[in-house]
N, C-alpha and C positions, 0 to 999 in steps of 0.2 A: 500665582503659584499656590498661595495659601488657600484661595477660594476653591481650587481644584482638589486640595486635600480634604476639605470639609464637606464637599458636595459630591453626590453620586447621582447618576442618571438611571440607576437600576430600579426595578420594581422593589417594593418593600420585602423585607426578609420575613418569611413565615417559619418561625422556629418549630412549630408543631409538624409542619409538612417535612422540613428537613430531618427532624428527629425520626419520623416514621420511615423516611427513605433510608436512613442509616441503620435501621433495625434489621440486621441480617444475621445469618448464622456465623459470620466471621467476627462479630463484635467481641466475643470472649478473647479472641486473639489479640485485640487491641489492649485489653487489660493485662494480659500476660506479657505482652511485649515490653511494657515499662519495667517490669520486675525481672525479666528473663536474664539480663546480663548479671545482675547481682546474685540471683539464684544459681546461675551457672558457675559463678565464681565460688560460691559456697560448696557446690557439688564437687568441684575440682580441688577442694581443700586448700584454696589459696590463702595467703596470709591476710590479716585484717587490713593492712595498708593497701594491698592490692585490690581487695574488695571495695574499699573506699574510692579507689580510682575509677571503678565502674559506676559508682554512684554519681560521679560528676558528669556523666555523659550528656545530660540534658541542657547544658549551657555552652556558650561560646568559649573558645580556647583561653582568652585572657582571664575570664572569670573563673574558669575551671582550674587554671594554674593557681590563682589565689586561694580557692577553696581547697585544692590539694595541699597547699602549703599549710593551711590551718589544720587539715585532717592528717597530716604527715603521710600522705600518699606519694608514690613515686611519680614525679612530675613528667618524665618522658612517657611513661605509660598513659598518664592522663591525656597528654597531648595526642598520642596515637589514637586512643579510644574516641576522643571528641572529634578529631578530624575524620576518622573513618566513619563515624555515625553520620556526620554531615554529608560526606561524599556518597555513602550508601543511600541515605535518605533522599538526596537530590537525584541520584541515578535511578532509583526505583519509583520516584514520585509520579511519573506519568502512568505507570502501571497501577500503583496503589490508589491514586486519586482519579482514575479514569471515569468513575461514576459520579464524582462530585462536580456538579455544574456551577455551583456558587463560587465565584472568585474569592469571596471573603473567607469561606470555610477552607478552601484549598490553600490560600495564602497563610492563614493562621496556622494550619497544620504544618506547612513547610517551615514556617518561622520557629514553631515550637520544637519540631523534631529534627530538622536538618540545619538549624542555626543560620550562619551567614551564607553558606553555600545554598541552602534551601531558600533563603530570602532572594538571592540572585536568580534562582530558578523561578521563583514566584514572579519576579519582575518581568521575566520572559513571558509568563502567562498573561500578564496585564498589570496596569498600574494599580488597580484596586487590590489585586492579590499581593502585589509588592508592598503596598502600605500596610495591609493586615499582617503580612509576614514580618515586617520590621517591628510592628507593634507587639506581636506575639513573642518575638525573640527578645525584645527589650524587657517586657514585663516578666517573662520567664527568667531572664537573667537576674533581675532584681529580687524576685521572690526566692529563687533557688539560692542565691548568694546569702540571703538572710536565714531562710529556714533550714537548709541542709546542714550547715555546721551546728546550728542550735540544736537540731534534732539529734545529730550524732553525739554531741556532747551530753545531751540529756540521757541518751541510751547508755553511754559509758558510765554515767553516775548510778544507774540502776543496778 
């Protein structure tokens, strides 16, 4: 089993080719999508704890609950936001990732954006996509759990 995790039978990954294939007119939307929820919350003049609930969208529910507790965000709202983002990400992944032929890239994208539900969706695509989704979800969870509260506390001191 471990030898399967460490070896792949695919051709080598050409990052320059993948980068060129991803250069489309839709790429600015990818950058806007990550900040759209928080920006929308500001536009709607929501309270600061509610805005912080939207900031936890990028991690799995158990980690988001812990971050929400640190940031004094409403936990039920955090749970709703995280679960909805996972379900929506997994539901629309076939449409969004239809031009991505590399299982590693699609798996990583699903793990980062759609959390555990996206990882399950990635496993349906293939074992390579599933492994990359699990890796992306885990790394994202660790980094976000460390930097998000630190960043917010730093902003509050300024």
